[in-house]
C-alpha positions as CSV (number, residue, x, y, z in Angstrom):
1,M,24.4,8.4,18.5
2,T,26.2,11.8,18.9
3,D,27.2,14.1,15.9
4,S,30.9,13.2,16.5
5,E,30.3,9.4,16.4
6,Y,28.4,10.1,13.0
7,I,30.9,12.3,11.5
8,K,33.6,9.4,12.5
9,T,31.5,6.8,10.8
10,R,31.1,8.9,7.7
11,K,34.8,9.8,7.4
12,A,35.7,6.1,7.8
13,T,33.2,5.2,5.1
14,A,34.5,7.9,2.8
15,D,38.1,6.9,3.4
16,A,37.3,3.2,2.7
17,L,35.5,4.1,-0.5
18,I,38.4,6.3,-1.7
19,N,40.9,3.5,-0.8
20,W,39.0,1.0,-2.8
21,A,38.5,3.3,-5.8
22,K,42.0,4.1,-6.1
23,T,43.6,0.6,-5.4
24,G,40.8,-1.9,-6.1
25,I,41.4,-3.7,-2.9
26,R,39.7,-4.0,0.6
27,Q,36.3,-4.3,-1.1
28,F,34.8,-6.2,1.9
29,A,36.1,-3.6,4.2
30,M,34.6,-0.8,2.1
31,R,31.1,-2.7,1.8
32,E,31.1,-3.1,5.8
33,A,31.9,0.6,6.3
34,V,29.2,1.6,3.8
35,N,26.8,-0.8,5.5
36,D,27.7,0.6,9.1
37,Y,27.1,4.2,7.8
38,L,23.7,3.4,6.2
39,E,22.6,1.7,9.5
40,V,23.9,4.7,11.6
41,S,22.2,7.3,9.2
42,G,19.1,5.5,9.2
43,A,18.8,5.1,5.6
44,N,18.0,1.5,5.8
45,R,14.8,2.1,7.7
46,S,11.7,1.9,6.0
47,S,8.7,4.2,6.4
48,I,6.6,1.3,7.5
49,S,8.3,-0.9,10.1
50,G,8.5,-4.7,10.4
51,E,8.1,-7.6,8.1
52,E,5.4,-5.9,6.0
53,A,8.0,-3.5,4.8
54,I,10.4,-6.0,3.9
55,L,7.7,-7.9,2.0
56,A,6.4,-4.9,0.3
57,H,9.8,-3.8,-0.8
58,R,10.5,-7.3,-2.3
59,K,7.5,-7.4,-4.4
């Protein structure tokens, strides 16, 4: 992913969060934007990969 795509995703997420905070509507659009941003940024990847990480996190 290029920097410009990352910045566009971050901006869309911020806009969705601000809109939801101001109006209280479009919660699911905000949630999808946040999930997309977390996936793009790599925040949802664990240090150990695979099923082991998922099981270890759930304990």
